[in-house]
N, C-alpha and C positions, 0 to 999 in steps of 0.2 A: 525564606523562599529558596528552593533548590536551584542550583545552577548546573547547566549542562557543561561537563568537562570532557574533553577528548581523552581516551585512555592513552597512557604513555606509549604503548606498543604501536599506536597509529601515528604518532608524531614523527618517528624516524622515516617510515616509507613515504610520507607525504612530500618532503623535498625531492626525493628521488623521482616520484611520479611527475612532479612539476618540471624537473630537469629533463626527463625524457621527452615530454611533450614540447618543451621549448626548443629542443635541438633537432627537430624533424622538419623537413621541407618537402612540399609537393613538387614533383618533377613533371609529371604528365597526368592528364585526366581524360575521361571519356573514352577509355580504351576497352577493346574486347579482352576477354580473359587470356587468349593466346598472345596477343600483342603485349599485354602487361607482364606476363610471365617471361616473354622473350627479353623485354627491357630489364627486368630484375636480374635475369641470368647474366646478361651482358655487363651490367653495372657491377655485379658481384665479382665477375671475372676481372674487372678493373680495380678491385680492392675497395669498392664502395658498398656500404651496408644499406641495401635497398629492400623494400618489402611492398606487398600489394594490399590494398584496402578497397572495399566497395566504394564507388563514387556516389556520394550523397546527392549530387546534382543530376544524376541520371534519371531517365524517365522510368515510370513504374513498370512499363511493359518491356523494358530492356535492361539487361544486366550489364552495367558498365563498371569499370574499375579504374583506380588511380594508383600511381606509383609514388611512393615517398621514400626519402633517404634520411639517415641519421648523420648529423654533422652540421658544421657551420656554413657560412656563405662561400668559403673557398671550396668546400666539398661540392656544393651545389653547382658552381661554375664548372668544376671538373666533370661532374655528371653530364651536364649539357654538352660538353666537348666530346665526351665518349659517345653519347647518342648520335651526335652529328657525324662523327667519323664512321659510325656503323649504319648510318642511314635510317635511324629509328626516331620516332615511330614510323612505320611504313605508311606511305600515302594510300588511302583507302581506295580500293578498286571494286567495281561492281561486276558480279558474275551474271550468268544467264537468269538465275532466279531473281536477282535484284532488278534487272532492267525490264523484265516482263511481268513482275508481280503487280504493278500499279498501272497497267495499261487499261484505262477505262473504256474509251471508245475504240472502235475498230481502226487500227492504224493503217496508214497508207503503205504502199510498197516501199517508199523511200524511208519512212519511219521504221518499218519492220527491218529493213536492211541495216540501218544505223544502229538499232538496238542489238541486232545480231553481231555486228562488228565489235561493239563495246563489250557485250557479254562474252564472246569468244576470247577477246584479248584479256579480259579480267580473269577468266577461268585459267588460262595458260599462265598468266602472271602469278596467280596464287600458287599454282603447281610448282613453278620454278622457285618461288620464295620459300617454299616448304623444304627445299633440299638443304641438307647440312652444309654449312660453309657459304651459302648464298647470302650476301648482305642486302642486295636489292635486285629487282628484275623488272624489265619493261618489255611488253610485247605489243606490236602494232600489226594489225591484219588489214589487208586491202582486198575487198571483194569488188571486182570490176562490174560495170553495168553492161552485161552481155545480153542483147536482145535475142529472142528466139529466131528472128529473121536473119541474123548474122550467120555466115558459114562457120562451121566448127573450126576451120583452120585460121579464121580471122579473129576469133575470140581472144580477148586478153586473159592472161593467166592470173589466178589468185596468188598473191604474194604476202610475205610476212617478214618483219624485221624484229630481232631480239637483241636486247642489251642486258648483260648479266654482270653485276659487280660481286666479286667474291673475295674471301680472305683465306689465307693459307698458301702453301707452296704451289698448289695446282688447282684448277677449277674442278668442281664436283662432277661435271659432265664434259665430255668432249664436244666440239662444235657439231660433229656428225650426230651425236646422240641427241643434242638439243634440236637439230633439224628434224630428226625422226620423231621426236616427242611432239613438236609443234605441228608437223605435217599430219600426224594421226589425229590431232585434235580439231582440224579444220577440214571439212569436206571439200574435195577437189584441189587441195593444196599439195603440190609436189615438194619433196624435200629439197630439191635443187633450187627451188624458188624461195627458200628461207635464208635470209642473211643473218649471221650471228656475229656479235661483237662481245668479247668477254674482257673485263678490266679487273685487274687485281687491286684491292684496297690496301694501301700501305698503312698499317697500324702503328701509331706512334706510342712508344712506351711511356707510361706515366712517370713523372718525377718520383724519386725515391721517397721524398717526404710526404707524397700523397698516397702511398700504398698503405694497406692496413685499414682497419675500421675508422681510425681517427688520426688526423695529422697532429704534429707537435703543438701548433698554435691552438688547435681545437681542444687537445687534452688540457692545456693550460686554462682555457676558458671554462671547460667542464669542471676542472678541479676547483677553480675559483667560485663558480656558482654553487658547487656542492658544499664547499666550506662555508659559504655565506648562508646557504639554506640550513645546514646543520647547526651553525652558530645561532641563527634566528630561532630554530626549533628549541635549542637548549635554553636560550634566553626566555622564550615563552614558557617553557616548562618550569624554569626557576621562578618566574613571576607568578605562575599559577600556584606553585607550592608555597611561596611567600604569602600570597593572599589567603590561602587556606589556613596557614599558621596564624596570620593576623586575626582572622575570624575566630579561631579557637582561643587565642589570648584574650580578646575582648569579651568572649563569652565567659571565660573563667573570671575575668575581672568583675563582670556584672554579678556572677554568682557569689563571689567573695563579698561584694558590696551588700548584696541582699542578706547574706549570713551575718555580716557585721551589724546591719541595721536591725535584724531580728534579735541579736544578742543585746543591743542597746535598749530595745523596748522591754525585754525581759528584766534587765537590771533596773529599769525605771519603775516597773510594777512592783518589784520586791522592795 
């Protein structure tokens, strides 16, 4: 009976494949492609080997992604700290398309206003977050309940407040530039009615031992696993070769026995 034997050239890559799979950890799931790429860039800037994969748990009609890193538990903890310091992943905000796409019945005036406020704030938040250097942003818009019966001079003004967290020596936009940007995004909002607060994020440098693809402890672990895997593969190869040699020896012994038996019969007949 023929036995299935792995070719020798496949035995050496096998431990390496197992090693790579065993040393990866999932950091975040259910991400949009943009959020996933932003997390990967941030982690790599911090010396962490991160990469993006499709999220297998995502819905069929939505393309979701997950971020994984290579390294041990210590590297995973460091990755979470880096993401927390950078405000990642961003809290999901709804824009105008999101708040109005599932409006089944005709909404009341109050519901329409509430959706408009959420949608406007979401659109402005997304715009500010897209600026280079912005770690996170929040925008709150207040639309007053002004009746048509109220005199124009007695009507309350539309207002907005903005909070921006940034990294670097200076904010990406000045307060006046942010006021102008937000005011142009909301009808009836004057720039002087926009309050802006900008906070600098203090980035903490990673310890020296955590920089680079793998820490010292992780290299030791990887080396030990690799040595164990290679040793196991070598032992398996030796065992397979020994078994094949044993089968050949037994086959030769049977053939010699058959030849000896045939010679004995011939001598008896003569």
